[in-house]
N, C-alpha and C positions, 0 to 999 in steps of 0.2 A: 701402437703414441696413444690412441684413446682411449685404449684397456689401463688407462696410469691409475693412481691411484688420486693426482691430480683435477684430472680431467672430470673424475666420474665427481671429486668433489663440485669442480663448475658447475655441472651440469646440473646438481640439483642445485645449486645458487640458481642459479638461472630459471630451470623452474618454477621455484618458490617464486622465484619475483616476476614473475611470467604469468603464475595463476596468482596473483594479489596485481598486477598492474592492468589484467583483466576483467575480474572482478569489480576494483573501482570502475575503469571505466568503463565499463555498463551499468553502473549504477548510475553513475554524471552522467550517462550518456542515456538512462530512463526517467532521473530530472531535467533534464535537460528539450526531453521529447512531449514533456506534460508539462513544462511551468513555465519554455521560451516559445512555444509552438504556441502561435497567434490565436491560428481556431480551434487549436483542441482545448486548450486555455480555457476558449467562452465558454467547450462544449461544456466540459467537469462543471463550471462553476455555474451555469447553467440548472448541471441536475442536479446539482449538491442545492440550490435552488429552492426547486424544486422539491427538497423532499421533503414527508410532510415537518419532522421533528425541527429541521430547521426551520418551518414557516410557523407553525406553536412558538421556538422562540425568540424570534425573531420581532412575531405580531406584539409577544409580551415584554420585548425591552422598547419599541417601539411606542407600544402603549405610554409605558412609563416616564418617558420625556413625552409626550405630545401633555399626556398629567401635570411633568414636572412644569411644565414653563407653563401650559393654564390649567389653573384648581378647579377653577368651574367644570369642565372636563370628566373631572372624574363619578360623578355618576353615571356617565353613557360608559364608564370603559369597556361592557360588553360587547359597546353597538362600536367601541373602536374600535380592539381589538376584532372585531370581524369585517372588519370595515378592512383594516388591515394584510391581514390573514388573505382577504379573499385578493387586493391587488396589489399582496408580495407572491404567490400563486398565476397573477395570471396575465398570460402569454405578451398582455400590452408591456410590460415591463423586459422584454426577452431582447427587447434592441438596447438600451439604458441599458441595461447585466453588461450586454457584450461590450459594448463602447465603452464600461467599467473594468473588460476585461483585455482591453488596449490598454489600456488605462495601465493596468495590474503590468502587466507583461513592460510595457515601457518600464515602471518604474523596477524590473528585473532587469533587464537589458541596460538601462541608462543612470538608473541609483536615484529616479525625481523622484520628488516628495511624493506624498498615495497619500488623497483622500477623499472619500469616494460620500455623498453627503446623502441623509434620508428625507430632506428638505422634501421632494418633492411624492411621496410617497406620503409621508407624513403629511400633508396640504389637501392630497387627497380622499385622506381619513377623514379631516378636517370637519372638510366641505362635505361630507354624507352627514355630520353630525349639526352637519348647520342647518343640512334641506329640514329638517325635524325640530332647531332652536324657536319657532314662531310660536307649533303647538305647545313646547314643552317649557311658555315661557323663559326661557335661557336670554340672554345677553350670546348671537354670532360665536362663535372664536377665532378670535384673531391668526391671519398666518404667521407660522412657522420659519425660521433658518435650525436650524439640526446639525447640533454631533456626532457622529455616530455616536451608537451608545457604549461605553468600557466596559474593557475586558471582551469586547467582541473579538471577530478576527478582520475584523478592518482594523487593528491598533497596526504601530508602526512596521514596517518588514527595513527597515536597515540590515539586521542581522541574516534575514535571509536574501537579501538583495548581497551581500557579500560569502555568501556560502554559494549560492549563486553563479556569479563568476569565478570563481574557483574549480566548481563543476564545471563549466565549459569550457576551462580550458584542458581539465581533467578528458574530457570525453572526447577532445580530441588529439591529444595527446598518448595517454594511455592505450588504448586501442592500438596505435599504431609502433608500442615501443613492446606493446605484448607478441605482438605476430611476428618485431626480429629479434627478438629473445630466446620466444616457444622456430625459430628458425634456426637458430643456432647451437640448441637442444637438440633439434635432429640432425645436422652436421658434423657436433658432435657425437652423437652416440658411436658405440663400433657397427651398429649396424639400421640404415635409414627407418625400419619396420621401428626396430625398440622406437627408435627419438619419438616418429609420429604417435606409438604408442601412450608416450609418455604426454606428449601433448595432448591427446584425443584424455586422457584422463587427467587431466588438469585442467582441461573447458566442464569437465563433466564436475567438478571439486567446484570449479568456482559458482555453478548452477546450484550448487547445494550451496554455496553459503550467499543468494545472493538469496533463494531461498531461508535460510535461514534467519540473515536480515526483515527478510518479506514478516515472518512470524516473528521476528521479536517486537518488528514496532505492531504491528498486531495486536499482543500484548498490550503492547503499554498507551495504546491507543484505546483499548478496554479501561486498561486502569487506573490512563485520567479522566478518558470519557466519564468518569461519576462528578467531576466541575463542576458546578453548576454555573456558568458560565462561560468556558468553553469545550467541554467536553460532548454537545449535541454537533459540532462542529466539527469539532475531529473524527469521533464516527463518520457522520456522513462523509467528512473528504476523504477517511481510510478508507472509504462502502465504493468510493470515487479510484481511487487512485491500486486498489490491491491487486486488480488483472494488472495492472502494469510494471509491477514487479513480476507474480506471481507466473505471467506468461514469459517471459522471459527466461527463466529460471529452469522453467522445464524444454525451452526451445536450450540449450545451455544442455541441462541433463542430458536430455537424452539424445541430441547431439553427438558429445561425447560420448557417452554410453553406446552409439552403436557402431561410432567411427572406430571406439576401444573396440569391441569383439571383432567386427569385421577388418581391422588390419591384426588379428589372432591370438591378440591382449585375454585372457581367458579370467573374469571374475571371479570369486567364492560363489558356490550354486545355493541359493536360496531358495528356497519357493516360499514367494511373498503372503499369499493368502492362509497358505499350513501355518509358519510364525505368527499370524496374528491370529488366524485359531488356538495356537498354543498358547500363546499369549495371552488371550482371555482367557483361558485354560489353566493359567494359573491364577489369574486372578480374583473366578469368582471359587477353585479349591478351598476345601475343608479349612477353614484358620485352625492353623497351631492352638490357640490359645484361646478363650473370653477375651483380652482386651485387644486380641489382633481381631477379633470379629467386630465390636468392640467400635472401632478405627478406623475399620473398613465401614459400616453402617456411619457412622455420620462423615465420612469422605460422598456416598454418593449421596445424602442428602442435602448436604454440602452445591455437588453438579447439580440436583434434580432442581436444589429451590434455583440452582445461575440460569439452569435449562427454560427456566419456564419464569423469570424477570427478566432473562438474557434470550428470548429464544431464537431472535434475525442472527444475534451473536454466535450464535452456540448452532445453528444449523451452517452457517458460512465455514464457522472452524472448524466439524465435520463432511464439511466438504471439500474442505481445505486438504484437511487429513484424507479424506477417499483418494479424491487426484494424483496427488501423492504418492502414495501405495499402487493406485493401478498404472502410473508410470514407470515404478522399481519394480514392477510388475515386468513388464513392457520388457523393461533393457534384461532383465533376468532373462528373460525365455530367447531373446535374443541373442541372450548368454546362452543357454543350452542348445540352440540350432548352433551352432560355432565347438560349442564341444563333441555334439552329433556324429558332426564330421568331421572334426580331430580321428573319432574313435571310429571312426569307420574305414578310412585312411591308415590305420594302423592292420589292423584286421584286413583291411586288404595288398 
C-alpha cells in the first residue's frame, strides 16, 4: 500500500514542505536569538560600536552635527573629531550603550518608537573644546540637544519590527511543523530506514540553503557596503552576525550528512581536495585563444585590485570557502567509510 504512486507523491510533497519549514524556522530562530535576546544583542552592539571604521564614521557624523549647530567650532573640527572618537571608543559608554540595546530590544518586541540621542557624547566633545576656548580667544560653545545623524543605522525600525514579529512566530511554529512532517514521511516510507534517510538528506539540504542565504547576504552587504552613508555600518554589522548563520548551517549539513551515511545512504564518491585541484588546473590551463587569455587576465586584475582594497572582506570570503570545503570533505570521508564497510560485507 505504501509503495503506491499516491503515497510516493505525498511523501515527496511532505519532504519538500518539511525542508522548507526547517529552513525558514532555523533562519527565523537565528534572527530571534541574535536580535530578541537582550544580553546577546547588547554584546553585538558593543562589538559594532568598537569597530574602528564605525568609530571613525560616527565621529565624522557627530562632528558635522556639532559644527552645524555651533558654526564657531568649525576651525576646531580635528579637535572635536578626535574627542568624539575617543569618547565613542571609551568603556564609559558601555553602560549607556547596553541600556540603548535594551531600548532597542523593547522596540523590537513591543513596537515602541526608537530614539537614541547623541547629546551626551556631543556635549562631552564640546566640553573638551571649551577647555581651550580662553586661550584661543573664542566664546565657549553652548550645550546642544542633537538628533541622531540622518541616514545612520539609528533610523526608524518600523519595518524591522514587523519582520521580527513574524519571525518570532515562525521560529516557534515551523520547527514543530517540520518535525511533524518528517515523522509522517518516515511512517509513510516502505522501510523506516529509507524514510529516515530522506529526512537526513533534507536536514543536509536545509543547512545548504542557509549557507547559500548567508553567502547571498555577504555579497549584498559588500555591494551596498559602498554606500557612503550606511556602508560602514552594514559591513560592521555583518562581521558580527555572519557566524550566527554559517555555524547553524554547518551543524545542519554535518548532522544531516552523517545521519544519512550512518543510516546506510550512499552519497556520490567525491574527492573534494582532488576536485578543487582539478578545477584550479582547468582555470589556469593554457587558453584556447588570445581573447580568452585577455579576459582571464582582466578578471585576475579585478580580483587582485578587490583584494588589495578590501583585504579583510576577501580574507573572510576565502576563510568561508575554505571552511565549507573542509566540511564537505568530512562528509564525503564518512561516506567513504560506509562504502568500504558495504564492500567488505559483500566480499565476506
